C-alpha positions in Angstrom: 11.4 233.6 39.9 14.4 233.5 37.7 16.3 232.0 40.5 13.7 229.2 40.9 13.7 228.4 37.2 17.5 228.2 37.3 17.4 225.7 40.1 14.8 223.6 38.2 17.0 223.7 35.2 20.0 222.5 37.3 18.0 219.7 38.7 16.9 218.6 35.3 20.5 218.6 34.1 21.6 216.6 37.2 18.9 214.1 36.6 19.9 213.6 33.0 23.6 213.2 34.0 22.6 210.7 36.6 20.6 208.7 34.0 23.3 208.7 31.4 25.9 207.9 34.0 23.9 204.9 35.4 23.5 203.7 31.8 27.2 203.8 31.2 27.8 201.9 34.5 25.3 199.2 33.4 27.1 198.8 30.1 30.5 198.3 32.0 29.1 195.5 34.2 28.0 193.2 31.4 31.1 191.0 31.5 31.5 190.8 35.3 29.3 187.6 35.7 31.3 185.9 32.9 34.6 186.6 34.6 33.2 185.4 38.0 31.9 182.3 36.3 35.3 181.7 34.7 37.0 182.0 38.1 34.5 179.8 40.0 34.1 176.9 37.5 37.6 175.3 37.8 37.4 175.3 41.5 33.9 173.9 41.4 35.0 171.1 39.0 38.0 170.3 41.1 35.8 169.9 44.2 33.2 167.7 42.3 35.9 165.5 40.9 37.4 165.1 44.3 33.9 164.1 45.7 33.5 161.5 43.0 37.0 160.1 43.5 36.4 159.9 47.2 33.1 158.1 46.6 34.8 155.5 44.4 37.5 154.9 47.0 34.9 154.6 49.8 33.0 152.0 47.7 36.2 150.0 47.2 36.9 150.1 50.9 33.4 148.8 51.7 33.8 146.0 49.2 37.2 145.2 50.7 35.8 145.1 54.2 32.9 142.9 53.2 35.2 140.5 51.3 37.6 140.1 54.2 34.7 139.4 56.5 33.3 136.8 54.1 36.8 135.2 53.8 37.3 135.0 57.5 33.8 133.6 58.0 34.5 130.9 55.3 37.7 130.0 57.0 36.1 129.8 60.5 33.3 127.5 59.1 35.6 125.3 57.1 36.5 123.0 60.0 35.1 119.5 59.3 33.5 120.7 56.1 33.5 118.2 53.3 32.1 120.4 50.5 33.5 122.1 48.5 36.6 119.8 48.3 38.9 122.9 48.6 37.5 123.7 52.0 38.4 120.2 53.3 41.8 120.1 51.7 43.0 123.7 52.1 40.8 126.0 54.1 43.0 129.0 53.6 42.8 128.7 49.8 39.1 128.3 50.2 38.9 131.4 52.2 41.0 133.4 49.7 38.7 132.1 46.9 35.7 133.3 48.8 37.4 136.7 49.5 38.2 137.2 45.8 34.7 136.1 44.7 33.2 138.7 47.2 35.2 141.5 45.7 34.4 141.4 41.9 35.3 145.0 41.2 38.7 144.9 42.9 41.7 143.7 40.9 42.5 140.2 42.4 46.3 140.5 41.7 46.5 143.7 43.7 45.0 142.1 46.8 47.5 141.2 49.5 46.3 139.2 52.5 47.7 137.5 55.5 45.8 134.7 57.4 46.6 134.4 61.1 45.6 131.4 63.1 45.6 131.4 66.9 44.6 128.4 68.9 42.3 128.9 71.9 45.3 128.6 74.3 47.0 131.5 72.4 50.2 129.3 72.3 50.8 129.4 68.6 50.3 132.0 66.0 51.0 131.2 62.3 50.9 133.5 59.3 49.8 132.2 56.0 49.6 133.9 52.7 48.2 131.2 50.4 47.9 127.9 52.0 47.3 126.4 55.4 47.0 122.7 54.8 48.9 121.9 58.0 46.2 123.6 60.1 43.1 122.1 58.5 43.0 119.1 60.9 44.1 121.0 63.9 41.4 123.6 64.0 39.3 123.4 67.2 36.3 125.2 68.4 37.0 128.7 69.8 40.3 129.0 67.9 40.6 132.4 66.2 41.3 133.0 62.5 42.1 136.5 61.3 42.4 137.7 57.7 44.1 141.0 57.0 44.0 142.4 53.5 45.5 145.4 51.8 44.6 147.0 48.5 46.3 150.0 46.7 44.1 152.8 45.4 45.1 155.9 43.4 42.7 158.8 43.7 42.3 160.5 40.4 41.4 164.2 40.0 41.4 165.4 36.4 43.5 162.4 35.4 46.1 163.5 37.9 47.2 160.7 40.2 47.9 162.3 43.6 49.7 159.2 45.1 48.9 155.6 45.8 47.2 155.0 49.0 46.9 151.6 50.7 43.5 150.6 52.2 43.6 147.8 54.8 40.9 145.7 56.4 40.9 142.9 58.8 38.3 140.4 60.3 38.6 138.0 63.1 36.3 135.0 63.5 36.0 132.2 66.0 36.2 128.7 64.6 33.0 126.7 65.1 
């Protein structure tokens, strides 16, 4: 009997030790989540900022692509067009005006473009950057006009500019 009570007493002591030990372990874990949060938050913010920056760049690329398409379409349709007067006198300047109007959230001074005209025999190719008054009377049906545009972008992550990237887009249209 004495032996049995001794075992019971030992078990009680072990239970008490286990309870107090687990309580002390609980008290030691109280700052662990705060430390983990502090380690994860900077990485999470960096990823989120990168996602937002990529979204802005993607939006600018879509605007650039749509603007170049609009400019090429305007140039291709400017043959024998009487209004606006700029389309009749200088179709390239008209196409550039349409391109800039179609891209209101891009900085117009940063846009660089080249207009390429190829006649339907592919015998002549001319590059224009601002004006093509010598080609306005010579445009024929099935000639091709192409506008290539570039635009510099700088992705920002926490106000840190990684490096300047250059987006480019081109569109080719047949003259009607």
